[in-house]
N, C-alpha and C positions, 0 to 999 in steps of 0.2 A: 926539735922545735915545737913550740906550741902556737897555734893560730886561732884568732878570734876576730870577729867583726864587731866592732863597738860604735855606739851612737853618742855623742856628747851629751845629748838631752837625757840619756840614761844614767849619766853620772854628774849632774848637778848643773849643767848649763842649759839655758833656753835657747839652744840652737841645734838644728837638725845637721848633724855633721857626723857622717858615717865613714869610718876608715877601718882599714885591715891592719891588725897589729901582729907582729910575729915575735915571739921571744925565743931566742936560742940560748941554750945553757950547755956548756961544754959537757960531753958525755962522761967524763971522769968525775964531775962534781954534781951532775944532775941526778937527783934521787927520786924524780918523777912526783914530787910533792907540789910543783908549781900548779896554780889554778888562776885563772883570770877572775878579777873581782866581781861580786854580785852587783846588780845594778842598785842605784839609789834613788830615792824619791826626789823630784825636782822641787826645790825650795825657793829658787830665785825666780822672781816674776820679771819677764822681758821688760816690762815698762820701767822698772827700776834701774835698769842699765842705760836707758835713754835720757839724755840731757833735755831739759825744759828750754833752755836758752842756748843757741849756737851762734858761731860767728856767721856773718853774711855770706861768705863764700860757700858754706854748706846749704844755703838756701837756694842756690842756683841749680836748677834741674834742666835737663835737656828738654827744650820745649817741643820737640818733635814727638816725645813719647809721654807727655803729661796725662793725656787720656788713657793711655794703657796702664800707667801706674793707678790712676784713680779707679779703674775698672778691674784691675787685677784680682783674681780671686786667690785667697791664701787658704791653706789647709787649716792654718792655726794663727791666732793672733798672740798666742802665748809663746810659740816656738819660732824663732827667726830662721829662714832659709839659710842654707849654707853660705858662710862669708867666702867670698873669693877676692882677689886683688881687683876685680872688675868694679867693685862697689865704690871705689874712689874716683873713678873716672866718669866723665859724661856720656859715656857710649850707650848703645842700646841693647846690650847684652841681656839675657833673660835674668842673669843674677842681679845686675844692676836695677832692673825694673822690680823684680821681687823685693829686694832690700827696700828700695824707696817706697814701694807700696806697703811694706811692713811698717816702716815709720809713720807714713801718712795714716794708715788705719789705726795705728795705736795713739797717735798724738794729735791727729787732725791737721798736721803741718806738712806741706809738700817740701821735702829736703831730703838730702843725702845723710849717710851716716858720717859721723866724725871718726878720726882715727882713734880717739880715745875710746868711743863705744865699740869699736871693732875689737879693740884689746880687751875690753871688759867681757865681751861675748865669747872670747877665746879663753877666759879665765885668768887673764892678768889682772893685776889691781891698778888703781889709779896712780899710785906711786911709781910702777913700772913705767907707765906712760909719761909722767912728768920727768922721770929720769932720762928717758929717750929725748924729750924735747930739750931738756937742759943740756944735753950733749950734742944738740944740733941736728938731730935726726929730723928729715922732712916728713911732711904729711904723707907724701907719695911713698916714701920708704916704709913708713908704719903700716900704710894700707897693704903693701906687698907682704910685709913681715906677717900681718894678721892673716892674710889670705893664704899665706904659705905654711902657717904654723900648725902644730898639733895642739889640741886643747890641753891646757895644764891640768885640769881636773882628772882627765883620762889617764895621763902619764903617770900622775901621783898615785892614782889607784892601783895601776899595774905595779 
């Protein structure tokens, strides 16, 4: 088995998402030539994945944590903190606050991420999102799928 820790931001996505990858190849076919891919330059700007206009329901932010969001210090405005399913709810988890703060500091608008944005930050495209919506998949399910997914670009590189 081959083991490597990989971060999505090192493979083309503006999201800090570190995951352990294990590739196992049957011994009878493994010629020991497998290597994990080299890192790539980040070419996508985080702001490019954020919508300028969103539905009103994404403008509703938990009022108990608005000041925390506004004053949250972020390591980078170019790299989104790790997406988790917490970003779709109105809770007060650290991930929710960090993601709202990221949106606020990049756009000047206090809001939550949209399901489409979460998919884009995971490496899926807009067509993937619209296909899910056309098939009746709810925003909640899309948030959960995004938060539990592996970044597309990392898997493609492997």
